[in-house]
N, C-alpha and C positions, 0 to 999 in steps of 0.2 A: 033432664034427668035420664039416666040410662034405663032402657027398657029391653030386657033380654028377648022378649018376643019379637021385637022389631028387628033385631040383629041375628035371629036364628036362621041358619041356612038349612033348607030342606035336603035331607040326605038322598042320594041316588042309589044307595046300597039296599039290598034285600034286608028287611027288618030282622028276621030271626036266623039269618044264615051265618054260619061260622066260617069266616074267610081265612082260617088257618087249616081248613079241611083239605084232605087229599083231593086233587083234581087239577083240571086244566082251566086257565083263565086267560081270556083275550083282553088285552088292555090297549087303550089309546090315550096318549098324553100329548096335549097341545102346547106349543110354544105360546108364551104370553102375547096377547094381541095378534096372534097368528102370523107373527113376523117370520119371513122365509130366511131363517139364519142357519139352517142345518145343511143346506146344500141346494143344488139345482137339478132339475130333471132335464136330461139331454137325450133325445131319441129313446125315451122309455127307460133310461137308466139314471140312477141317482149319482151325482158327482158330489161327494160329501165335502162340506167346508171343514175348517178346523174344529168348529163346534160340533158338527156332525160326527167327526172322527172320535171326539171325546165321548159322545153319547154311545157310539158303537163299542168303545173300549169299556165303559162302565157296564153296559149290558153284558158283555162277555165275562166281566169280573164278578157278576152277581152270584154265580155258582160257588165261587171261592168264599164269598161273604156268608152265604146261607147254604149250609150243608144239605138241607132237605128240599132244595128246589132244582129244577132243570129249566134252562132257558131254551125255548124252541124257536121256531121261525120268527123273524122280525123284519121290519122294514122301517128305514129312516126316510121320512119325506121332508120336503123343504120346511114345513111348519108343524109337523107332528110326527109321532112315533107310534108304531103298532108292534106288539109282541105277544107271544104266548108264553105264559109261565106255568110250569107244573109244580105243584106243591106235593111232596112225597113224605109223609110222616111215618117213616119206617124206623123211628127211634122213639124212646120214651122221653117226653118233655117234662120239664119241671116248672116251677113258678117263678124262677129268677133267671135272668140272663146268665150265661148263654144257652141255658137248657130249655127255656120256654119256646114254644112253637111260634115262629113269626107269622103274622097275618099278611094277606096280600097288601093291605094298606101300609104296613110297616116296610115291606119290601119296596113298594113304589115310593114311599116317603124317602127312603135311603137313596134310591136311584135318582130322584129329583134333587135331593140335597147334594149328593156327590157330584153329579154332572154340573150343577150350578156352581159349586165351589171350584171345580177344575176349569170351568169356562171363565170363571172370575167375572160373572155378569155384573156385580156391583148392585144390581137391583133384581127384581123378580125375573126369572128366566122362563119358567113354566107357568101355565095357568094353574089356578089354585087347586083344582080337582083333577080327576081323571075319569075315564069311562072304562067300565069293565063288563065283561060278559062271561058267565060261567058256561064252559063248554061241557055239554051233558052227554054227548055220544060221538062215535067215530065219524058219522056223516057230518055233523056240525064242525068237528075238528078239521076234516078235509076241506069243507067249504071255506072256513076261516083261513086256513093255511093257503088255499088258492087265492083268496082275496088279498092276503098280505103279499104274496109273491107277485101278483099282477098289479098291485097298487101303483107302482111307478108308471106302468104302461097306460093306466087310466087316469093319470094326474089331472088332465084338463077337464075331466068330468067328475072329479072327486068333490064331495061336499065341502071339503076344507081347501079347495083350490083358490089360490090367489096369484096374481101376476108376479113373476119373478123379477 
């Protein structure tokens, strides 16, 4: 018999936070099973695979899809992606698409859907969830931006490092 308590996944999001709020968000999205399919790190630089190029293309197209976001610094690693998304609600939203304000979750869901479709993975390409961090001040932004930029240089000491 189905038991909803047994299949309930604990959320990693802040309980009462509005993820459509103005602000900067640092996101990390991992490839399913941490497969190194997005590229290779050579001398501290990422050499993107075809799949990595698709991820880059979709990231750059997000601003065309969502008028109220800006995509800032990003890094495509062999088995994960880091990026900073800014949500700017400088328009009045409504209750129905396309006027409603997108949430960070809906933006990431679209990003994962679109990349998976273009990659034509046939099965799951990304891990089920993603990690996010609300960037609360300029110092935090600067530290995260530096981390993203330097990530390929530090690949072999990265928590998500796997042999290529």
